[in-house]
C-alpha positions in Angstrom: 94.2 112.9 132.0 98.0 112.5 131.5 99.6 115.4 129.8 101.6 114.7 126.6 105.3 115.4 126.5 106.2 117.1 123.2 109.5 116.7 121.4 110.4 120.0 119.9 112.6 120.8 116.9 115.7 122.9 117.8 115.0 126.6 117.7 117.3 127.8 114.8 117.0 131.3 113.4 113.8 131.5 111.4 115.5 133.0 108.3 116.1 129.7 106.5 112.6 128.3 107.1 111.1 131.8 106.4 113.1 132.0 103.2 111.7 128.6 102.1 108.2 129.7 103.0 108.7 132.8 100.7 109.4 130.7 97.6 106.6 130.4 95.1 106.3 127.3 93.0 107.8 129.2 90.2 110.8 130.0 92.4 111.2 126.4 93.4 111.2 125.2 89.8 113.7 127.8 88.8 117.0 126.0 88.7 119.0 129.2 88.5 117.2 131.1 91.3 120.5 131.5 93.3 123.0 131.0 90.5 124.2 134.6 90.6 124.5 134.7 94.4 126.5 131.5 95.0 130.2 132.3 95.0 133.2 129.9 95.0 134.1 128.9 98.5 137.7 130.0 98.9 140.6 127.9 100.2 141.6 130.5 102.8 139.6 133.0 104.8 140.4 136.4 106.3 138.3 136.1 109.4 135.8 133.8 111.2 133.0 135.9 109.9 134.3 135.5 106.3 134.6 131.8 106.9 131.0 131.3 108.2 129.3 133.6 105.7 131.0 131.9 102.7 128.7 128.9 103.1 125.4 130.6 103.5 124.3 131.0 99.8 125.6 127.6 98.8 123.5 126.2 101.7 120.4 128.1 100.5 121.0 126.8 97.0 121.4 123.2 98.2 118.2 123.5 100.2 116.5 124.9 97.1 117.8 122.0 94.9 116.7 119.4 97.4 113.2 120.9 97.5 113.1 121.1 93.7 114.1 117.4 93.4 111.3 116.5 95.9 108.8 118.5 93.9 109.6 116.8 90.7 109.0 113.4 92.4 105.9 114.6 94.3 103.8 111.7 92.9 106.1 109.3 94.8 106.3 111.3 98.0 105.1 109.8 101.3 101.9 111.4 102.6 99.3 111.1 105.3 95.7 112.2 105.7 94.9 115.1 108.0 91.9 114.5 110.2 91.7 117.8 112.0 93.3 121.2 112.2 93.1 123.6 115.1 95.1 126.7 116.1 97.4 126.5 119.1 97.5 128.8 122.1 100.5 130.7 120.7 98.9 131.2 117.3 99.7 134.9 116.4 99.1 136.0 112.8 100.6 137.0 110.5 103.9 135.2 111.2 103.4 132.7 114.1 100.8 130.5 112.3 101.0 127.4 114.5 98.4 124.6 114.2 97.9 121.3 115.9 97.0 118.7 113.3 95.8 115.2 113.7 97.0 112.8 111.0 96.4 109.3 109.8 99.0 107.3 108.0 98.5 106.0 104.4 100.4 103.1 102.7 101.6 104.6 99.4 103.2 101.7 97.6 101.7 98.3 98.5 101.3 96.5 101.8 105.0 96.4 102.6 105.5 100.2 102.3 106.0 102.1 105.5 103.3 104.4 106.8 104.5 108.0 106.8 104.7 109.7 110.2 105.6 113.4 110.2 108.8 114.1 112.1 110.2 117.3 113.6 111.9 119.3 110.9 109.8 117.8 108.1 108.7 120.3 105.4 105.3 119.3 104.2 102.8 120.5 101.6 99.2 120.7 102.7 96.8 120.0 99.9 93.3 118.6 99.3 94.4 116.2 96.5 96.9 113.3 96.3 99.3 114.9 93.9 100.1 113.0 90.7 102.2 115.8 89.3 103.5 119.2 90.3 100.5 121.1 88.7 98.2 119.3 91.2 99.8 121.4 93.9 99.2 124.7 92.2 95.6 124.8 91.1 94.1 128.3 90.8 91.6 128.1 93.6 93.3 125.6 95.8 97.1 126.1 95.9 99.1 124.1 98.3 100.4 125.5 101.6 103.9 124.8 102.9 104.3 124.0 106.6 107.1 122.8 108.9 106.6 120.3 111.7 108.0 121.9 114.8 106.9 119.5 117.6 105.6 116.0 118.2 104.4 114.2 121.3 107.0 111.9 122.7 105.8 108.3 122.7 107.0 105.7 125.1 109.8 103.5 123.6 107.6 100.4 123.8 104.4 102.1 122.6 103.4 101.0 119.0 102.7 103.7 116.4 99.2 105.0 116.9 96.7 104.9 114.0 96.2 108.6 114.5 99.1 110.9 115.4 99.3 114.6 116.3 101.9 117.3 115.7 102.4 121.0 115.8 103.2 122.7 112.5 104.3 126.2 111.6 102.4 127.2 108.4 103.5 129.7 105.8 99.9 130.8 105.3 96.7 130.5 107.2 95.2 127.1 106.7 91.7 127.7 105.2 91.0 124.2 103.9 89.3 123.0 107.1 87.7 126.1 108.5 84.2 124.7 108.1 85.2 121.1 108.9 82.6 120.8 111.7 79.8 122.4 109.8 80.3 120.8 106.4 78.0 117.8 105.8 80.5 116.3 103.3 83.9 116.7 104.8 86.7 117.4 102.3 90.0 115.4 102.6 93.2 117.1 103.4 96.7 115.6 102.9 100.2 116.3 104.3 102.7 115.5 101.6 106.4 115.0 102.7 108.8 117.2 100.8 112.2 117.3 102.6 113.5 117.3 106.2 115.2 120.5 107.1 116.7 119.6 110.5 120.3 119.3 109.4 120.2 122.4 107.2 118.5 124.4 110.0 121.3 123.3 112.4 123.9 124.3 109.8 122.2 127.6 109.4 122.2 128.2 113.1 126.0 127.3 113.3 126.7 129.7 110.4 124.7 132.6 112.0 125.6 132.1 115.6 127.1 135.5 116.0 130.6 136.7 117.0 130.1 136.5 120.8 128.5 133.1 120.9 129.9 129.6 120.2 133.5 128.3 120.5 135.7 129.9 117.7 139.0 128.5 118.9 139.3 125.7 116.4 137.8 127.6 113.5 140.4 130.3 114.0 143.1 127.6 113.4 141.7 126.5 110.0 141.4 129.9 108.3 144.9 130.1 106.9 147.8 127.7 106.1 149.9 127.0 109.1 153.4 125.7 108.6 153.3 124.2 112.1 149.9 122.7 111.8 149.8 119.1 112.9 153.2 119.3 114.6 153.7 118.5 118.3 153.8 121.3 120.8 157.4 122.2 121.6 156.5 123.4 125.2 154.9 120.1 126.3 156.9 117.6 128.2 157.7 114.3 126.6 156.7 112.6 129.9 153.0 113.3 129.2 152.7 110.0 127.3 154.5 107.9 129.9 151.2 106.6 131.3 149.4 106.1 128.1 152.0 104.4 126.0 151.9 101.0 127.8 148.1 100.9 127.5 148.1 101.8 123.8 150.8 99.2 123.1 148.6 96.5 124.6 146.1 96.8 121.7 148.4 95.2 119.0 148.5 98.3 116.8 151.0 98.6 114.0 153.6 101.4 114.2 151.6 103.9 112.1 148.4 103.3 114.1 150.3 103.6 117.4 152.0 106.9 116.3 148.6 108.4 115.3 147.0 107.5 118.6 149.9 108.8 120.8 150.0 112.0 118.8 146.3 112.6 119.6 146.8 111.8 123.2 149.8 114.2 123.4 147.5 116.9 121.9 145.0 116.4 124.6 147.6 116.9 127.3 148.7 120.2 125.7 147.2 123.4 127.2 149.5 125.8 125.4 147.6 125.9 122.1 144.5 124.7 120.2 145.2 122.1 117.5 143.8 120.0 114.8 145.1 116.5 114.1 144.4 114.5 110.9 144.6 110.7 110.6 144.6 109.5 107.0 143.0 106.0 106.8 142.9 104.4 103.3 140.7 101.4 102.7 141.3 98.4 105.0 144.0 100.1 107.1 142.3 99.6 110.5 140.9 103.1 110.8 138.0 102.1 113.0 140.3 100.1 115.3 142.6 103.1 115.6 139.8 105.4 116.5 138.3 103.0 119.0 141.7 102.6 120.7 142.1 106.3 120.9 138.7 106.7 122.4 139.4 103.9 124.9 142.5 105.7 126.0 140.5 109.0 126.4 137.9 107.1 128.4 140.6 105.9 130.8 141.9 109.5 131.0 138.4 110.8 131.9 138.6 113.2 128.9 135.2 114.4 127.9 135.1 113.8 124.1 132.5 114.2 121.4 132.8 111.7 118.6 130.7 112.4 115.5 130.4 111.3 111.8 128.4 112.3 108.8 126.1 109.3 108.9 124.3 107.1 111.4 126.1 104.0 110.0 129.5 105.4 110.7 128.5 106.6 114.2 127.2 103.1 115.0 130.3 101.4 113.7 132.8 103.3 115.9 130.4 103.2 118.9 130.1 99.5 118.6 133.8 99.0 118.4 134.4 101.1 121.5 131.7 99.5 123.6 133.2 96.1 122.7 136.6 97.2 124.0 135.1 98.5 127.2 133.1 95.4 127.8 136.1 93.1 127.1 138.4 95.0 129.4 136.0 95.3 132.3 135.9 92.7 135.1 132.9 94.3 136.7 130.3 93.6 134.1 128.7 96.7 132.5 130.3 99.1 134.9 131.8 102.0 132.9 129.2 102.0 130.1 127.5 105.0 131.9 130.5 107.0 130.6 129.4 106.3 127.0 126.4 107.9 125.5 125.0 107.4 122.0 122.1 109.6 120.9 120.2 110.4 117.7 117.0 109.4 115.9 116.1 105.9 117.1 114.2 105.0 113.9 116.9 106.3 111.4 119.7 104.7 113.4 117.7 101.4 113.4 118.9 101.1 117.0 116.5 98.2 117.7 118.6 96.0 115.4 121.7 96.7 117.6 121.0 95.2 121.0 124.6 95.5 122.0 124.2 99.3 121.9 121.0 99.5 124.0 123.0 100.1 127.2 124.5 103.3 125.8 121.6 104.7 123.8 120.2 107.8 125.3 116.5 107.1 124.9 116.7 103.7 126.6 119.0 105.2 129.3 116.5 108.0 130.1 113.6 105.5 130.4 115.6 103.3 132.8 116.9 106.2 134.9 113.4 107.6 135.2 112.5 104.5 137.1 115.7 104.7 139.2 115.2 108.4 140.0 111.5 108.1 140.8 110.7 109.8 144.2 108.1 107.1 145.0 109.8 103.9 143.9 113.3 104.7 142.8 116.8 104.3 144.3 116.6 106.8 147.1 113.1 105.8 148.2 113.9 102.0 148.1 117.2 102.5 149.9 115.7 104.5 152.7 112.7 102.2 152.9 114.8 99.0 153.2 117.0 100.6 155.9 113.9 101.7 157.9 112.2 98.3 157.5 115.3 96.4 158.7 116.1 98.8 161.5 112.6 99.4 163.0 109.8 97.5 161.2 107.3 98.4 164.0 107.8 102.2 163.5 107.3 101.7 159.7 104.2 99.6 160.4 102.9 102.4 162.7 103.3 104.9 159.8 101.4 102.5 157.6 98.6 102.3 160.2 98.4 106.1 160.5 98.1 106.5 156.7 95.4 103.9 156.7 93.5 105.6 159.5 93.7 108.8 157.5 92.4 107.0 154.5 89.5 105.7 156.5 88.7 109.1 157.9 88.8 110.4 154.3 85.9 108.1 153.3 83.4 109.3 155.9 79.9 109.7 154.8 78.5 113.1 154.0 76.3 112.7 157.1 79.3 112.2 159.3 81.0 115.2 157.8 77.9 117.4 158.4 77.9 116.2 162.0 81.5 117.2 162.4 80.8 120.6 161.0 77.9 121.2 163.3 79.9 120.1 166.4 80.5 123.0 168.8 83.8 121.5 170.1 86.9 123.7 169.8 89.5 122.9 167.2 92.0 122.1 169.9 89.7 119.5 171.5 88.8 118.1 168.1 92.5 117.6 167.2 93.2 116.1 170.6 90.4 113.7 170.2 91.5 112.7 166.7 95.1 112.0 167.9 93.9 110.1 170.9 91.6 108.0 168.8 94.3 107.3 166.2 96.9 106.4 168.9 94.5 104.0 170.6 93.6 102.4 167.3 97.2 101.9 166.3 98.2 100.5 169.7 95.2 98.1 169.6 96.2 96.9 166.1 99.8 96.4 167.2 98.7 94.5 170.3 96.3 92.3 168.3 99.1 91.6 165.8 101.4 90.4 168.6 98.7 88.1 170.0 97.9 86.7 166.6 94.5 88.3 166.4 95.3 90.2 163.2 92.9 88.2 161.0 90.0 88.9 163.3 90.9 92.6 163.5 91.1 92.8 159.8 87.7 91.3 159.3 86.4 93.8 161.9 88.1 96.7 160.1 86.8 95.7 156.8 83.1 95.5 157.9 82.7 99.2 157.7 84.0 99.6 154.2 81.2 100.3 151.9 83.3 100.5 148.7 86.6 99.3 147.4 88.6 102.3 148.4 89.9 100.8 151.6 91.1 97.2 151.5 91.7 95.3 154.7 94.5 96.2 157.1 97.6 94.0 157.1 99.0 92.4 160.2 102.6 93.4 161.2 103.9 90.2 159.7 101.9 90.6 156.4 103.0 94.2 156.2 106.7 93.3 156.7 106.6 90.6 154.1 104.8 92.6 151.5 106.9 95.7 152.0 110.1 93.6 151.9 109.4 92.1 148.5 108.2 95.4 147.1 111.5 97.1 148.1 113.5 94.0 147.0 112.1 94.2 143.5 112.9 97.9 143.2 116.5 97.4 144.5 117.1 94.4 142.2 116.2 96.7 139.3 118.0 99.8 140.5 121.4 98.3 141.7 122.5 96.8 138.3 120.9 99.6 136.2 122.6 102.4 138.1 125.9 100.6 137.9 125.4 100.4 134.2 123.9 103.8 133.4 125.5 106.2 135.8 128.9 107.6 134.8 132.0 106.6 136.8 132.4 110.2 138.0 129.2 109.6 140.1 130.0 105.9 140.9 133.7 105.4 141.6 135.0 101.8 141.4 134.9 101.2 145.1 131.2 102.2 145.2 130.5 99.9 142.2 132.1 97.0 144.1 129.9 97.8 147.0 126.9 97.7 144.7 127.9 94.3 143.4 128.4 93.2 147.0 125.0 94.6 148.0 123.4 92.7 145.1 124.9 89.5 146.2 123.9 90.1 149.9 120.4 90.9 148.7 120.1 87.6 146.9 121.4 85.7 150.0 119.1 87.7 152.3 116.1 86.9 150.1 116.8 83.1 150.5 117.1 83.5 154.3 114.0 85.5 154.5 112.0 83.0 152.4 113.2 80.2 154.7 112.2 82.1 157.9 108.9 83.4 156.6 107.9 79.9 155.6 108.2 78.7 159.2 105.4 78.9 161.7 105.9 82.0 163.9 109.3 82.5 162.3 108.7 85.9 160.9 107.0 87.2 164.0 110.0 86.1 166.1 112.5 87.7 163.7 110.6 91.0 164.0 110.4 90.8 167.7 114.2 90.3 168.1 115.3 92.9 165.5 115.9 95.4 168.3 118.2 93.1 170.3 119.5 90.8 167.6 123.1 91.4 168.6 122.5 89.7 171.9 120.5 86.7 170.7 122.0 83.4 169.8 119.2 81.4 168.2 118.2 79.7 165.1 117.8 83.1 163.4 121.4 84.2 164.1 122.5 83.9 160.5 119.5 85.9 159.3 120.4 88.8 161.8 124.1 88.6 160.9 123.3 89.0 157.2 120.8 91.7 158.0 123.5 93.7 159.8 125.9 93.4 156.9 123.2 94.3 154.5 122.3 97.4 156.5 125.9 98.4 156.7 126.5 98.3 153.0 123.1 100.1 152.3 124.1 102.9 154.6 127.4 103.3 152.8 125.6 103.4 149.4 123.2 106.0 150.8 126.2 108.3 151.5 128.1 107.5 148.3 125.5 107.8 145.5 123.6 111.0 144.9 121.0 110.9 142.1 118.3 113.4 141.0 114.8 113.0 142.4 112.8 113.3 139.2 111.0 111.4 136.5 111.1 114.3 134.1 112.6 112.9 130.9 113.9 116.3 129.7 115.9 116.8 132.9 117.2 113.3 132.9 118.3 113.7 129.3 120.2 116.9 130.2 121.7 115.0 133.2 123.0 112.2 130.9 124.4 114.6 128.3 126.2 116.7 130.9 127.8 113.8 132.7 128.9 111.3 130.0 132.6 111.2 129.2 132.3 109.9 125.6 129.4 111.2 123.5 128.5 109.7 120.1 126.2 111.3 117.5 126.1 112.6 113.9 127.7 115.9 113.3 124.2 117.4 112.9 122.9 115.9 116.2 125.9 117.4 118.1 123.8 120.6 118.1 121.7 119.0 120.9 124.7 118.9 123.3 123.8 121.3 126.2 126.2 123.7 127.8 126.9 122.6 131.4 128.7 119.9 133.4 132.4 119.3 133.0 133.7 121.0 129.9 134.1 118.9 126.7 137.8 118.9 125.7 138.1 117.0 122.4 136.2 116.6 119.2 136.7 113.5 117.1 135.2 113.4 113.6 135.2 110.0 111.9 134.7 109.8 108.1 135.7 113.5 108.2 136.3 113.5 104.4 132.6 112.7 103.8 131.4 115.7 105.9 130.6 119.0 104.3 132.8 121.7 105.9 129.8 123.9 106.7 128.3 120.9 108.7 131.5 120.5 110.6 130.9 124.0 111.9 128.2 122.6 114.2 130.5 120.4 116.4 133.6 122.7 116.0 131.7 125.3 118.0 130.8 123.2 120.9 131.7 125.0 124.1 135.0 124.0 125.7 136.6 122.1 122.8 140.4 122.7 122.7 141.5 120.1 120.1 139.9 118.4 117.1 140.9 115.1 115.5 139.8 114.4 111.9 139.9 110.9 110.6 139.2 110.1 107.0 140.5 109.7 103.4 140.0 112.5 100.9 140.6 110.0 98.1 137.3 108.2 99.0 133.8 109.4 98.8 133.0 113.1 99.3 129.8 114.4 100.7 126.7 114.2 98.6 125.6 117.4 97.0 122.4 117.7 94.9 122.9 121.2 93.5 125.3 121.4 90.5 125.7 125.1 91.3 126.7 124.4 94.9 128.9 121.5 93.9 130.9 123.7 91.5 131.2 126.2 94.4 133.0 123.4 96.4 130.1 123.1 98.8 130.7 119.4 99.1 134.3 119.8 100.1 135.3 118.7 103.5 137.4 120.5 106.1 139.7 117.4 105.9 140.2 117.8 102.2 140.8 121.6 102.4 143.4 121.2 105.1 145.2 118.6 103.0 145.3 121.1 100.1 146.8 123.7 102.4 149.6 121.3 103.3 148.4 120.3 106.8 150.3 117.3 108.2 148.4 114.0 108.4 149.2 110.7 110.0 149.0 107.9 107.4 147.9 104.5 108.4 150.0 102.5 105.9 149.2 98.8 106.4 146.1 97.4 104.8 144.5 94.2 106.4 141.5 93.6 104.0 142.5 92.9 100.4 144.5 90.1 99.0 147.7 91.5 97.5 146.5 90.8 94.0 143.6 93.2 94.7 145.5 95.9 96.7 148.3 96.2 94.1 146.2 98.4 91.8 144.6 100.9 94.2 147.9 101.3 96.1 149.6 102.2 92.8 146.7 104.1 91.2 145.4 106.1 94.1 148.0 106.1 96.9 151.4 106.4 95.1 152.4 103.0 96.5 152.3 104.3 100.1 150.0 101.4 101.2 151.7 98.1 102.2 150.1 94.7 102.7 149.8 93.5 106.3 151.2 90.0 107.1 147.7 88.5 107.4 146.8 89.1 103.7 150.1 87.6 102.5 149.5 84.3 104.1 148.7 81.4 101.7 145.5 80.6 103.7 144.1 84.1 103.0 143.6 83.2 99.3 140.2 81.4 98.7 138.9 79.6 95.7 135.1 79.5 95.4 134.8 78.5 91.8 137.2 77.0 89.3 138.3 79.0 86.3 139.4 82.5 85.8 136.0 84.2 86.3 136.7 84.7 90.0 140.3 85.8 89.8 141.4 89.3 90.8 139.5 92.0 89.0 137.4 89.9 86.7 135.5 91.7 84.0 132.1 90.5 82.6 131.3 92.3 79.4 127.5 92.5 79.2 127.6 93.4 75.5 123.8 93.7 74.8 122.7 95.3 78.0 120.3 98.2 77.6 119.8 101.2 79.9 116.3 102.4 80.9 114.8 104.8 83.4 112.6 103.7 86.3 109.6 105.7 87.6 112.0 107.7 89.7 114.2 108.7 86.7 117.1 106.6 87.9 118.9 104.3 85.4 118.9 100.5 85.4 120.1 97.7 83.1 117.9 94.6 83.3 120.3 92.4 81.4 123.0 93.2 84.0 120.4 92.4 86.7 120.0 88.9 85.2 123.7 88.4 84.8 124.4 89.5 88.4 121.6 87.3 89.8 123.0 84.2 87.9 126.5 84.9 89.3 125.0 85.0 92.9 123.1 81.7 92.3 126.2 80.0 91.0 128.2 81.2 94.0 125.5 80.0 96.4 125.4 76.6 94.8 129.1 76.2 94.8 129.5 77.2 98.5 126.6 75.2 99.8 127.6 72.7 102.5 131.0 74.3 102.8 132.6 75.2 106.2 133.6 78.7 105.2 131.3 81.7 105.5 130.9 83.6 102.3 129.6 87.2 102.0 128.8 88.8 98.7 128.4 92.5 98.1 126.7 93.9 95.0 127.5 97.5 94.2 125.8 99.8 91.7 126.0 103.6 91.3 122.3 103.8 90.5 119.5 103.4 93.0 117.2 102.0 90.3 119.7 99.2 89.7 120.0 98.5 93.4 116.2 98.2 93.7 116.0 96.0 90.6 118.7 93.6 91.9 117.1 93.5 95.3 113.7 92.6 93.7 115.3 89.9 91.6 117.1 88.3 94.5 114.3 88.8 97.0 115.0 87.6 100.5 116.5 84.3 99.3 120.1 85.3 99.9 119.7 87.8 102.7 121.0 85.1 105.0 121.0 81.4 104.3 119.6 78.8 106.6 123.0 77.9 108.0 124.1 81.6 108.0 127.1 80.9 105.9 126.1 82.7 102.7 124.8 86.2 102.7 124.3 88.9 100.0 124.2 92.7 100.5 123.0 95.0 97.7 123.9 98.7 98.1 124.9 101.8 96.2 128.5 102.9 96.0 127.9 105.5 98.7 126.2 103.0 100.9 129.3 100.7 100.8 131.7 103.3 102.1 133.5 101.6 105.0 132.1 98.2 104.2 133.8 95.0 103.0 132.8 91.6 101.8 134.5 88.4 100.6 133.3 88.9 97.0 132.2 92.1 95.3 130.2 92.3 92.1 130.0 95.8 90.6 127.1 96.5 88.2 128.0 99.7 86.2 124.7 99.8 84.3 125.7 102.2 81.5 128.4 104.1 79.7 128.3 106.7 76.8 130.4 106.6 73.6 133.2 108.4 75.3 133.3 105.7 78.0 132.1 108.1 80.7 130.4 106.4 83.6 129.6 108.4 86.7 131.3 106.5 89.4 134.2 105.2 87.3 135.1 108.6 85.9 135.0 109.9 89.5 138.2 108.6 91.0 136.9 108.7 94.6 133.9 106.5 93.8 136.0 104.2 91.8 138.4 103.9 94.7 135.5 102.9 97.0 134.0 100.4 94.6 137.3 98.6 93.8 138.5 98.3 97.4 135.6 96.6 99.1 136.5 93.0 98.3 138.7 90.8 100.4 139.3 88.2 97.7 137.4 88.8 94.4 136.1 91.9 92.8 134.0 91.3 89.7 132.8 94.1 87.3 129.8 93.6 85.1 129.7 96.4 82.5 128.7 97.3 79.0 131.7 98.3 76.8 134.1 97.6 79.7 137.3 98.3 77.7 136.1 101.9 77.0 134.8 102.4 80.5 138.1 101.4 82.1 140.4 103.0 79.5 141.8 105.4 82.1 142.8 102.4 84.2 144.9 100.7 81.5 147.1 98.9 84.1 144.1 97.2 85.6 142.9 96.1 82.2 146.3 94.7 81.2 146.6 92.7 84.4 143.1 91.2 84.0 143.6 90.4 80.3 146.9 88.7 81.0 145.1 86.4 83.4 142.2 85.7 81.1 139.8 87.3 83.5 137.7 89.0 80.9 134.4 87.2 80.1 132.0 88.3 77.4 128.2 87.8 78.0 126.2 87.8 74.7 
C-alpha cells in the first residue's frame, strides 16, 4: 500500500496556539480581555527586542477578536462530519494530544456552497451538534473542544477531492466523544466547525519570538529610529555601477519618475557598504506594477536573488503575471528562463487554476513535473544514458535485457524445482558456474536465432513453459530495439522542454539551452528516419548490424547513421552539462526549487516557508507595502541574507484590515511604509497617472496628493474621452441621490440597502443596452463598503453580466478593499447608508474614499442616501458636479 505524504503546518512556537487553547468561552466573549495589556505601538524603538515585543499583545488581541467574531457567527460557519477519531503514534498526554480524524464534507448553504475541507492551520471546534448559536457549544455535559489542524495528506494536483478526508489535529483536551464509537450500537455524530485559520498569526508570532541570535536583523536595525540619510544614495559607491543597467531600463518606455525609482533600487543592490530601505510611492494609476516588474526584470538579468511579496494573493499574482509577461516577450528561446521565477502559496486560495499563464512558474506544478524528470527509472538521467547505450551498442543492451528476463524466469520456478535445488549436493561454485554457463548459452542462442530471423519461433518456445502471466514472451533484437527506442523517445520528448522551462539558468546556461533545443529538433528528425527504416523489410535489422561500422558504410542508411552520430554527440554534451537530482521525493524537489530560483513570489506570510540554503537572497521587494501590517513584514525582513529592502505602496490608500478596535487604536494596522513616511524617510514619487480622465483625476490630485500628480499624455488625448449614454448622468463624478433608501441587516449582521440595489442594477441594465453591438469593450465596476450589499447586488445581477456573449461588456462587484489596485471604465459606488451627521465608514475614511474615487477610467457614479451630507467634507467635488448638473435624485 502506498504511503501517504503529509503536508505539515510550520512549527511555530506553541505559545500562541497554547494561549488560544487556554481561553474559556467566557474569555473569548470578553471583548476587553486584553484591553489593559495592549499598549500603543511607538513610532521609534530603542532596540530590536523592543521593536519585536511591541507587537505581541496587539497580535494576541487581534487573534482574540478574530475568534470572537467567528464565534458570534458560528451558525454560519463551515463544518464537516467526523467519521472516526484515533490517537496518533506520538500522542502523549497531557499536552501532545494528537489525533488522526477522518471527515466527510457537508454542504452548508445550498447546492452551490463549497464543501468545507479542513486545512493546516485551521482552528476548529469539535462538537456533537450543528451549532445554531454560541450556547450550543457550551452545554453543561457536552462542551466543545478546540483543536488545531497540524497536518494533512498531500493530494496529487489532478486528484479530485475525496468524499472522505483525513487530517492530524492537536486537541486542547482529550477527545472523549468517540471513545466508544466501535461498541455503541447507535453511533453519535461528531462535527468539526471551522473557527479561524491561524497560519498567518502563527508565522507572525514565530517572527516576533525568533530570538536575538536567529534571523536576519540587518534591515530591522535600520528602521528603529529616524535616519537623516535614509533613502539617500551611498556616497562610497561608484556612479559607474549603473552603466550596464541604464540602457536596459531605458528600453521599457518608463517616464522619468519611474526610471529614477528603478535605477535607485538597482544602485542599492550594487552597494555592499550598508544596508538600506528604499520606498517607491505609487498613487493610483501611476504605473506602479509596471515599475516593479521592470525592476524585477532588471534584477533577473543581474542574477540577483530576490524575494517579492505582498499582503494578498491578488497582489502577488498581479506582479508575477506582469514579470512573466516581460520575460516571455523578451526571450527568443521560448520558455527558457522561467525556471528562475518561482511562485508559491496555497493553490486553492490563489485560484491558480484560473491563471494558466502562471502554471509554468507555480511551485506545485513545477514539483510534479520535475519529479518525473528526476525519476531514477524514467527521468532525464536514465533516459539520456539509455538512449546513448541503445544507439552505441544495441546488442549489449539487448543482452542485458535477456539476462534480466532469464533471472525472471528462474524466479518463477516451481516449489518442486526449488526443493530439488536445495537437495542437490553440488558445491556452490559448481552451481554458480552451471548457472552462468546456462544463461550464457541461452543468450547466445537467442541472439543467433534473432539474426537468422527465428525469433518468432524462439519466442513461442520460450512462452510454452510460462504457466502464469508473470513472464510474457521474449522480444527479438529488432522488436526490443524498436520498443526501447520509442519508450526512451517519449521520456526525452517530455524531459527536454520541461527541464529547459523549469530548471534555473544557473543550472542550464544559455549554450546548454541551445543544445537542448538542437537535441529536440534532431530527435524529431531522427524519429522520422527511424520510422522510415523500421517500416522497410529487413531495414531495422540491417541498421542494427551496421551500427558498429556505420562510419565506413555508404549505403541507403547513410543519412540515418549520420543523424545518429550527431544526436549521440549532442546527448553526450548534455550528459556532461546538466546535473539534476536523482529523486522523486516532493519535499526534496520543493527545497531544490526554493533554493535555486532567482526571483521568488509569495505573500508576506508564505515567505516563512523559504528555506535557508543555496545562493543567499540579497533583496526583498514588498509590493502594496502600505497594506501590510508592520508586524507581518517582520517575517520577510528576517529572511537570511537580505541586504536591502524595497517598499512599494501608497499610505494614502487602504491600510491593513484590523478586526479589533483595541488593536486598531494601538496602531496595529499601521504599515512599516507609513511609519517610515512619518519619520521623514525619503520616497520616490511616481508622478504621472495613466488611468483617469483629467476631469476625474483633478479632484484626488488636489484633495489627497497636494497637486503632485500630473496627467500623462495618453489621458489628455481627445479619443480617451468616451460617451456611453447621452445626458449628464454619466459625466465626471455623477451623484445619484437615493432619497428613500432604507438600511437593513442581513443574517451576517452586515448592512445593505435594497433600494440602492435596484437602482444600481437598473443603471447596469441601461449601460448594457446602450453598449450592445458597439465595437468598444466596456467594463463596469460596482463598489460597496459592505459585504451584504456586495452579495445583494451580485444576487440581483446573477451571472448575466459576468461576461457578455461577445465579451465586450463585463461587470465586477467587489468591496472597497477588494478593488484596491483595480480599475474599470465605469465605476458605480453604492454607499448604502449614512447617519444624521453624514458619517459613512468609507467616505469618512480618507484612504477608502481615495480608493473608491480613483478606480474609474472615464465615469465614477455615486449612489447614496443624503449625498450632500455624506460628501460635505469634499465640497469642491460637490460644487464641480453641481455645476455640470451631474446630480440626479431618485425618488
